[in-house]
C-alpha positions, 0 to 999 in steps of 0.5 A, spaced: 514 462 552 507 460 552 505 465 558 509 470 555 506 477 552 510 482 549 509 489 546 511 491 539 510 498 536 508 498 529 509 505 526 504 505 520 505 511 515 499 512 510 499 517 504 494 521 508 496 520 516 501 516 520 500 512 526 504 508 532 500 502 534 502 498 540 501 490 539 501 486 545 502 479 543 502 472 546 501 465 544 494 465 544 492 473 544 493 479 540 491 486 542 492 492 538 491 499 541 493 506 538 498 510 541 498 516 537 496 518 530 498 524 526 497 528 519 501 526 513 500 533 509 505 534 503 507 541 502 507 544 495 513 548 494 516 552 488 520 546 485 514 541 486 510 537 491 514 534 497 513 530 503 514 533 510 519 528 512 521 531 518 514 532 521 513 525 520 519 523 524 517 528 529 510 524 529 514 517 530 518 520 536 511 522 539 508 516 538 514 512 541 514 516 547 506 515 547 507 507 546 511 506 552 516 501 553 516 496 548 520 490 546 521 492 538 519 497 533 517 496 526 516 501 520 512 500 514 509 506 509 507 507 502 512 505 497 516 508 491 519 514 494 525 515 497 530 520 501 537 522 498 543 522 503 550 525 502 557 522 504 556 524 511 549 521 511 545 528 511 538 528 508 539 532 501 532 536 501 525 533 502 523 527 499 519 528 492 512 526 493 510 520 488 504 525 485 509 530 483 509 531 476 517 530 474 516 523 471 511 526 466 514 523 459 519 519 463 517 512 461 517 513 454 524 515 455 526 509 459 522 504 454 526 507 448 532 504 452 528 498 455 522 496 451 516 496 456 515 488 455 522 487 456 522 491 462 516 487 465 519 480 463 525 482 467 522 486 473 514 484 473 512 491 475 506 494 472 507 501 469 505 506 474 508 513 472 511 514 479 515 507 479 522 509 483 525 507 476 522 513 473 523 517 479 531 516 478 531 517 471 528 524 472 532 525 478 539 529 478 542 525 484 547 530 484 551 529 491 547 523 493 551 517 496 545 513 498 538 512 497 533 510 502 526 508 501 522 512 506 521 506 512 528 505 511 530 512 512 526 513 518 529 506 521 536 510 519 534 516 523 532 511 529 538 506 529 544 509 525 544 503 521 542 503 513 538 497 509 533 496 504 528 492 506 526 487 500 518 487 500 519 495 499 525 494 494 520 490 490 516 496 488 522 500 485 522 496 478 529 494 480 528 487 483 528 481 479 522 477 482 524 470 480 531 471 484 528 476 489 535 480 488 537 486 484 536 486 476 543 489 475 542 488 467 536 493 467 539 498 472 546 498 468 542 499 461 538 505 464 545 508 468 542 507 475 547 505 480 545 500 485 551 502 489 546 508 491 542 502 495 544 500 502 544 492 502 537 488 502 534 486 508 528 481 509 522 481 513 524 479 520 531 481 520 534 486 525 535 493 523 539 496 529 537 499 536 534 505 538 540 510 538 541 513 545 539 520 543 532 517 541 531 513 547 532 520 551 527 523 547 522 518 547 523 516 554 524 508 553 529 504 556 534 501 552 536 496 548 530 497 544 531 493 537 528 495 531 526 489 526 525 490 519 518 488 517 514 488 511 516 495 510 511 496 504 505 497 508 501 493 502 506 487 504 504 488 511 497 488 510 497 482 506 501 478 511 495 480 516 489 477 511 486 472 515 485 466 510 485 459 512 487 456 505 490 458 498 484 460 495 483 467 496 483 474 493 485 480 497 483 487 497 487 492 501 483 498 501 485 505 503 487 511 499 489 506 494 485 499 493 490 493 491 487 487 489 490 481 487 492 474 489 498 471 493 502 466 489 508 462 490 511 465 483 511 471 479 506 471 472 511 475 467 507 474 461 505 479 456 498 478 457 499 480 464 503 486 463 498 488 458 493 487 464 497 492 468 498 487 474 504 487 478 509 482 481 511 485 488 514 480 493 511 478 500 513 474 506 516 467 506 517 467 498 510 469 496 509 474 490 503 479 491 500 479 484 496 485 484 493 491 480 493 498 483 486 501 483 485 509 485 481 507 491 478 511 496 482 517 494 477 519 489 472 519 495 477 523 499 478 528 494 471 529 493 469 530 501 475 535 501 472 539 495 465 539 499 468 542 505 468 535 509 461 533 510 459 527 515 461 521 511 456 517 515 450 521 512 453 521 505 454 514 505 447 513 507 444 518 502 449 514 497 446 507 498 439 510 496 442 512 489 440 507 484 446 502 482 450 503 477 447 509 474 454 512 472 461 508 472 468 511 471 475 507 470 477 507 477 484 506 475 485 511 470 491 516 471 486 522 470 484 521 477 491 521 480 493 528 481 489 532 487 484 537 486 477 538 482 475 531 483 467 532 483 468 535 476 473 530 473 468 525 475 462 528 472 467 530 466 468 522 465 461 520 465 459 526 460 465 524 455 462 516 456 455 518 454 452 516 461 448 520 466 452 526 470 452 525 477 450 532 480 449 531 488 454 529 493 450 523 494 450 521 486 458 522 486 459 518 492 455 512 489 458 513 482 465 512 486 463 506 490 460 503 484 466 504 480 471 501 485 467 495 486 467 494 479 474 495 478 475 490 484 471 485 480 475 486 474 482 485 478 479 479 482 477 476 475 483 477 471 488 475 476 484 468 477 485 467 469 492 470 468 495 466 474 490 460 473 489 460 481 481 460 482 478 463 489 472 462 493 473 468 497 475 475 497 478 478 503 478 486 504 483 489 509 484 496 511 481 502 512 475 501 507 473 495 511 469 501 515 465 502 509 460 497 509 456 499 502 463 498 499 464 491 502 457 489 500 458 492 493 464 488 492 461 482 494 455 483 489 460 485 483 465 479 484 459 474 486 463 472 492 463 472 499 467 478 502 470 477 509 472 484 511 477 486 517 482 487 520 481 494 519 488 496 521 491 490 517 498 493 515 499 495 523 497 488 525 502 485 519 507 489 522 506 487 529 506 479 527 513 479 523 516 483 529 513 477 534 515 472 529 522 474 529 522 474 537 519 467 537 512 468 539 508 467 533 510 461 528 509 461 520 505 466 516 499 461 516 500 461 524 500 468 524 493 468 520 490 463 524 491 467 530 488 473 527 482 470 525 481 468 532 482 475 535 480 480 530 473 482 529 471 480 522 464 481 518 462 477 512 458 480 506 454 475 502 453 477 494 446 479 493 443 480 486 445 477 479 452 479 477 449 480 470 448 488 471 455 488 473 458 485 467 453 490 463 456 496 467 463 493 465 461 493 458 459 500 458 465 502 461 469 498 456 466 501 450 466 508 452 
């Protein structure tokens, strides 16, 4: 097996784009190339904000055609959202987007039946208004016989087989992170029928073979297996953190920043709930103990509002703006919805008595300082709440291309930052497939292979963290 090299297609769907990557894996090699990239553009219809799931599936098929012959396919995507099927397996409408407004006020109704501390103690999931549990309480579910999370829905269309992959299921707020099974008591009290969900799958489990019609459309020669991976993109990204030990924090950057630790057991204390940390499930019995931060969504929305200026020039100009002049809470739900982002950031600075950023460079610097500050706070609090000290912060995902954000994160945390790989979710996806087919060993072995084969950049902290503490105090007092 040592001389064998195999190819794996990683379908990696983010909130703003999708891609099909091909990983070629040998015992001492790992190469990733992009076969196809496509836009993920939600659509606002009279009834609300919806995912264009058919366009996404078309992008997946186009990507598999471009990928050429592969030994396996795996799919990961964003979390919490789902499609509903009728008794014949037909989709009942486009899946609702997590930024849709239908869950407004739903959490309070849920907490009237299951108080928030009790819900956290049972499921370990942080409060977010779009959690699947709140969506289900808001959903009519009329005529639905089956619920499939987004990557499981696409897997079903590819193979005809239904399942619910565990790492993504853990984002529904219906999984007990201690047993790694369904939280039947919570579901029953809220009137949620868990029979809607297909049986649970683990990362690495077989998920069927590409249907004959899919083979014909993509030009692939069967049989081509589909392998369950860490189908929540963050689970796949954390699997691709190139760490060599346990004393690390990670920040998965992109539209969101997910900042936290990899643990052996969940942290279900009331203090952890109050700090809004979540316990999601990872590979090999691990727990992803992390906080959701609004991430580069803030900058993406501003760039869109400014007419898509050159990002490289914008970042160069932002680097010249005085540091920490104004900061906002990058986890504030006020920034969740799209539209008017520069004005909303200016309003938040004005309301907290800070200088109002006016130029695109000033707004950009405010965003990056605010993200670095949120990263610092999350890494600091995670260590304390989990009693798990770290020596290094690994930044993976799209934000690794933003050298200014990486350096500011190192400065804010007072710790070295190792940035890379950029396509962490796709690489984690590929590694799980390769392991399932005998080419890679355990999680540590996969990470060691990544460290040897992927470009990484190290940022040393500069300056005193006192100014970051002062900025945090300023924000806390706002």
